N, C-alpha and C positions, 0 to 999 in steps of 0.2 A: 665322471661316473660316480654315482652315489654308492657309498659304502653301507654295509648293514647298520653300523653305528649311526650314520647320518639318517637313514630311513627311519630307524626306531625313534630317534630324537625328534624328527619332523612329525611323525605320527603322534608322539606324546604331546608335542606343542599344539598340534591341531586338536587333540582330545581335550586339552585344558583351555582351549580358545585363547591362547596367548600369541598366536602367530602374527597378528597385526601389530602387537606391542613390542615384539622382540626381534626386530630386524637385525640389531647388533648381535644378538645371541645366534640367530640363524646364520649370519655371516661367519661367526666363529665355528659353527658346526661344519659348514661347507669347507672351510679352510683347515679343518682338523684341529682347531684350538680346543682346549679343554673347556667344558661347560659343566654345569651342575649335573650330578649323577642322576640317572633314571631309576626309579624304584617301581618294580612291577609286583602286582598281586600274584601270589602263587596258589594254584588250584590243584587238587588231587585229580589225576587223569584216570578215568575209568574205562573199562572195556565192557561192551554189552554181551550178556550171556543168556542162555536158556538154563534155568535151574528148577527142575520139578521137585516136589516133595517125595522123598524116599527113592527116587531114581528107578531106572529099568535096565541097568547093566549095559548101556550103550557105550560105544567107543568115545573116549574123552568127554563123557557126560558130567556136567555139574549137577549136584543134587543136595537138597537140604534134608538132613536126617530128622524126622519128626520126634525122635526120642531125646536128642540133645540140642536141637536147633542149630547145628553147625553145618557149614558148607563143605562138601566133599567133592572130589573129582575122581572118576574112574580112569584107568590107564587106557592105552590105545586098543587093548583087547576087551574092554568093558568089564574088567575085573580089578582086584586090588585097589579099592578106594583109599585115597589119602586125603588128609585135611588140606583145604585150599588156602592160598595166601595171595593177596593182591587187592586191587580196587575194582569193584564190579558194579555194573548197573544191570539189574535183572530185568531184561526186556520181555521175556516170555516165561511164564510159570503156570502150573496147574492150580495155583492158589492166587486169587486176584489181589490179596493184601500184600504181595511181594512185587507185583508188576510195577515197573518204572521207579523203583526205589534203589538207591545207591548205597553200597556198603564198603567199608574198609575192613578187609578180612585178614586176620592173623591167626594161624593155627586153627582155622575153621570158625573162630569166634567172629561173629558179624556185628560190626558197629555201624549203625546207619549214619550217613552224611547227607546234608541237604544242600551243600555248596560244593560243586565239582565241575570238571570239564569232561564231557562224554567224548572220548577219543574216537569211538566207533562212528557216531553220527554227527560229530563236530557241533556240539551244543554246549554253551556255557549256562549252567544252572546255579543261581545264587538264591539261597533260602527258598527253593522250590519253584522259582520263576526263571524262565529263559531270558537271557540278556542278548539282545540283538543290536546293540548300539554300534553304529559304524565307527571305526577308529579305536575300538577297545583293544588294548594290548595286554596280554597276560603271559605268565610263565607257568608251565605245568611242573609237577613234582618230578617228572623225568627229564627236566632241563630243556624243554622245547619251548620256543617263543611262538605264540599265535597272535595274529592281528585280524580283526574283522574289517574287511573291505567289501562294501556293498552288502550282499546277502550271504557271503561266504567267508569262512575262516581259512587263513593261510598260515602254515606252520613251517618252521625251520629248526 
């Protein structure tokens, strides 16, 4: 039975096209002998949100205050707005210049990022372009490993 460590190593070997040249290394992996460590690229994981300008007091609504350009969120009753924190992809907005842009938000301050993993729609975006390469192996900032197999991302 393949262990997770073995699967990750095999996928990385496939990714770097070394599988034909490393039969000895592959044998070591299957027999649980130590091999070179695997280094993964770490990506910010975002969640997709709807964030309109100035909001409308809806339950759990995100909104951008036009006065200070900070991201806020209303509570479950649609009252008491508080500054948002986290990593967000604005999927829906009443201002087109915010749509499909990702932000790292700390105390409402929005810092745009162009390289991220959209955890809601399972898309890897690097410098504004979607990466769809089969065998791509990544680690997200919430310590989850994702691998691209075929047209789908699988995470653990």
